C-alpha positions in Angstrom: 97.3 85.3 107.0 99.2 88.1 105.3 99.8 87.8 101.7 103.6 88.1 102.5 105.5 84.9 102.1 109.2 83.8 102.0 109.1 84.5 98.3 107.7 88.0 98.9 104.4 89.7 98.3 104.4 88.9 94.6 101.2 89.1 92.5 98.9 88.8 95.5 97.2 92.1 96.4 99.1 93.5 99.4 97.2 94.2 102.6 98.2 97.7 103.8 97.4 98.9 107.3 96.5 102.6 107.4 96.8 104.5 110.7 93.5 106.0 111.8 92.5 109.7 111.9 91.0 110.7 115.3 88.1 113.2 115.9 88.1 113.9 119.6 84.9 116.0 119.4 82.9 113.2 117.9 84.8 110.6 119.8 85.5 108.7 116.6 88.0 107.2 114.3 87.7 108.2 110.6 89.6 108.1 107.3 90.0 110.3 104.2 88.9 108.3 101.2 91.9 109.3 99.2 94.2 107.1 101.1 91.9 104.1 100.5 91.0 104.8 96.9 94.8 105.3 95.9 95.7 102.0 97.5 92.8 100.1 95.9 93.3 101.5 92.3 97.0 100.4 92.6 95.9 96.9 93.4 96.3 97.0 97.2 93.7 96.2 100.0 93.6 99.0 102.6 92.7 98.3 106.2 92.2 101.1 108.7 94.0 100.1 112.0 92.6 100.4 115.4 93.8 103.1 117.9 94.4 100.8 120.9 96.5 97.8 120.7 98.4 96.0 123.4 101.8 94.6 122.3 100.7 91.0 121.5 97.8 92.4 119.5 100.1 94.7 117.7 102.5 92.0 116.8 99.6 89.8 115.6 98.4 92.5 113.5 101.7 93.1 111.8 101.8 89.4 111.0 98.7 90.0 108.8 99.6 93.1 106.9 102.3 93.7 104.2 102.9 97.3 104.7 101.9 100.4 106.8 100.9 103.8 105.7 101.3 106.5 108.4 98.6 109.2 107.6 98.8 112.9 108.2 97.3 114.6 111.3 98.3 116.9 114.1 101.7 117.8 115.4 103.7 115.2 117.3 103.3 115.8 121.0 106.3 117.3 122.9 106.2 114.4 125.4 106.8 112.0 122.7 109.7 114.0 121.1 111.3 114.6 124.6 111.1 111.0 125.5 112.6 109.6 122.3 115.4 112.2 122.6 116.3 110.9 126.1 115.6 107.2 125.4 117.2 106.8 122.0 120.1 104.3 121.6 121.5 102.7 118.5 121.5 98.9 118.1 122.6 96.4 115.5 119.6 95.4 113.4 119.3 91.7 113.1 117.1 92.0 110.1 119.3 93.8 107.7 122.6 94.3 109.4 122.3 98.1 109.4 122.3 100.4 112.4 118.8 101.0 113.5 117.3 103.3 116.2 116.0 101.3 119.2 112.9 103.4 119.4 111.0 101.8 122.4 111.6 104.4 124.9 110.9 103.3 128.5 110.3 106.8 129.4 107.6 107.2 126.8 106.1 103.9 127.6 105.9 104.8 131.2 104.3 108.1 130.3 101.3 106.4 128.6 100.4 104.8 131.9 99.2 101.6 130.1 100.6 98.6 128.4 98.2 99.3 125.6 99.7 101.3 122.8 97.4 104.4 122.1 95.8 104.4 125.6 97.1 107.5 127.3 96.3 109.2 130.6 94.5 112.0 128.6 90.8 110.9 127.9 89.0 111.8 124.7 87.5 114.9 126.5 90.8 115.9 128.1 92.7 115.6 124.8 90.5 118.4 123.5 92.6 120.6 125.9 95.9 119.0 124.9 97.0 121.7 122.4 100.2 122.7 120.7 101.0 126.1 122.2 104.4 126.3 120.5 103.0 127.0 117.0 102.7 130.7 116.4 99.0 131.6 116.0 97.8 128.1 116.0 96.0 126.0 118.6 96.0 122.4 117.5 94.6 119.5 119.3 97.3 116.8 119.7 96.8 113.1 119.8 99.0 111.3 122.4 97.1 108.1 121.6 98.2 108.2 117.9 101.8 109.1 119.1 102.0 106.0 121.2 100.5 103.7 118.6 102.4 104.9 115.5 105.7 105.0 117.4 105.2 101.4 118.4 104.1 100.5 115.0 107.0 102.1 113.3 109.5 100.5 115.8 108.3 97.0 115.2 107.8 97.3 111.4 111.3 98.6 111.0 112.6 95.6 112.9 110.8 93.4 110.3 112.0 95.5 107.4 108.3 96.0 106.4 107.5 98.5 103.7 106.2 101.8 105.1 105.0 105.2 103.7 104.7 108.2 105.8 102.6 111.3 104.8 103.1 114.7 106.4 102.9 113.9 110.1 103.9 110.4 109.2 107.1 111.6 107.7 107.9 113.6 110.9 107.1 110.7 113.1 109.5 108.5 111.2 112.2 111.0 111.3 112.0 111.7 115.0 111.7 107.9 115.8 115.1 107.6 114.0 116.7 110.3 116.0 116.1 113.2 113.7 114.9 116.7 114.6 112.1 118.9 113.4 111.5 122.7 112.7 108.7 123.1 115.2 107.2 126.1 113.5 108.5 127.1 110.1 107.0 130.6 110.0 109.0 131.6 113.1 112.0 129.3 112.9 112.6 129.0 109.1 110.7 131.9 107.4 110.8 131.8 103.6 108.8 132.7 100.5 107.6 129.1 100.1 104.1 128.6 101.2 104.2 125.5 103.3 100.8 125.8 104.8 98.1 126.7 102.1 94.9 128.4 103.3 91.4 128.6 101.7 92.2 126.7 98.5 90.5 123.8 96.8 91.2 120.4 98.1 93.4 119.4 95.1 95.2 122.7 94.8 98.9 122.9 94.3 101.2 125.1 96.3 104.9 124.8 95.4 107.5 122.9 93.6 110.0 120.3 95.0 113.2 119.4 93.4 113.5 115.6 93.1 116.9 114.0 93.9 118.4 111.8 91.2 118.8 108.0 92.0 116.0 108.0 94.5 112.6 106.1 94.4 111.0 109.5 93.8 113.1 110.0 90.6 112.2 106.5 89.5 108.6 107.2 90.0 108.7 110.4 88.0 110.4 108.4 85.2 107.7 105.9 85.2 104.9 108.4 85.2 106.3 110.1 82.2 104.7 107.4 80.1 101.4 107.8 81.8 100.5 111.4 81.7 101.1 114.7 79.8 103.8 116.8 81.4 101.9 120.0 82.3 102.1 122.5 85.0 98.4 123.0 85.1 97.8 119.3 85.4 100.0 119.3 88.5 102.7 117.1 86.9 106.5 117.5 87.0 108.7 119.7 84.8 112.1 118.7 83.6 113.4 122.3 83.3 116.8 123.0 85.0 116.5 124.5 88.4 119.2 126.1 90.7 118.2 126.8 94.3 119.6 127.9 97.5 119.2 126.0 100.8 119.8 126.6 104.5 119.7 123.0 105.8 122.4 122.0 108.4 122.2 118.3 107.3 125.7 117.3 105.9 123.8 114.9 103.4 121.9 118.0 102.0 124.9 120.2 101.9 126.9 117.7 100.0 124.0 117.0 97.6 123.5 120.7 96.9 127.2 121.3 96.2 127.2 118.4 93.7 126.8 118.9 90.0 123.5 117.2 90.2 122.1 120.2 92.0 122.2 122.2 88.9 119.4 120.4 87.1 116.8 118.4 89.1 113.4 117.4 87.9 110.5 119.3 89.7 107.2 118.2 91.1 104.3 120.4 92.0 102.8 119.5 95.3 100.2 120.8 97.8 101.3 121.8 101.3 99.6 121.9 104.6 102.3 121.7 107.3 104.0 124.2 109.8 106.6 121.7 111.0 109.2 119.9 109.0 112.2 117.7 109.0 115.3 119.7 110.2 118.0 117.1 110.7 117.5 113.7 109.0 117.3 110.7 111.3 119.5 107.7 111.3 120.0 106.2 107.7 117.5 108.5 106.1 118.3 110.5 102.9 116.4 113.2 101.0 114.3 112.4 98.0 112.8 115.9 97.4 113.7 119.3 98.6 111.9 122.7 98.4 113.6 125.8 97.2 114.1 127.0 100.8 116.0 123.9 101.7 113.2 122.1 103.6 113.3 118.3 103.0 109.9 117.5 101.4 110.5 113.7 100.9 112.9 111.1 102.3 113.8 107.4 102.2 116.0 104.9 103.9 118.1 103.0 101.5 119.0 100.2 103.9 115.4 99.1 104.0 113.4 97.6 101.4 110.8 100.4 101.1 110.7 103.1 103.8 109.5 106.3 102.1 107.8 109.5 103.2 106.5 112.7 101.8 105.7 116.0 103.5 102.7 116.8 101.1 99.3 115.1 100.9 99.0 112.8 97.9 95.7 111.5 99.2 94.1 114.8 98.3 95.5 114.6 94.7 94.4 111.3 93.5 91.9 112.9 90.9 95.1 114.2 89.1 96.3 110.7 88.5 98.8 108.3 89.9 101.1 109.5 92.7 103.4 108.2 95.3 100.7 106.1 97.1 100.2 104.2 93.8 103.8 103.8 93.2 104.4 102.6 96.8 101.7 99.9 96.3 103.1 98.9 92.9 106.6 98.7 94.3 105.9 96.5 97.2 103.7 94.3 95.1 106.8 93.4 93.1 108.8 92.1 96.0 
């Protein structure tokens, strides 16, 4: 049984499902230890999820975990994004009374050619040749199995108002599943001086700053971490210096935010960066938590849900620097 009860997760260690990473060359599932270590040090119990689940299995599994972490990885497949775009419709959520995206697209389910989420017509060997040709100068193996599984996970978990944390790819998946759009390739579609895809650097290197929006869970996290660590740029912690920055987002929410008085001085956080895609238009109910100096949304949340957060950077690679958003996510849901 899950540790979740009618009274909430409470003091019991939350069981957190972590979506698997896939190595097609080795025909294996694997996991970066940073995800697991950050969860355990914050008092959670991480469990790597299987790649292939039919719907009854998926529902049974969700009964036994308290939260989901959507890991980083390859680009979302164009088939998935096209299917969601054509199959999206808005429904009244019975869980919290808010409008939610009905994300089970019959077009995409049909495309998987199987009732088992994660099982795709492309085999392990064939998936080696399923590459993202739209990225300038890049050839990346896609994972239609992950697309199908994570899409179904997010859909069902959202209906249950389960806590969820998306990281890099996970953030993009959440946004697309809620009807948002992506910059498909930042260097060609949204060029800037911000280095969004770091190369040849140490694992825990930091790339650029993001400005944290007041009144968000990210801002609350920074306030809490003030008491834990020394504020130091070299240590990778945040700065409270004022910052004024321009942006080019078309999102009305971002435009309104940046025109407000709050934009004149926002706390900054140094992050790493390994992505060439990014959120362009925020999906249904999503709001920005952190923004890069070029206007790219680097973190988001969904205020109508208990705890649906996502970041574009990779906190699992920064755990040696101290507590981060993964720790704060676990601590937050433990208090429910």
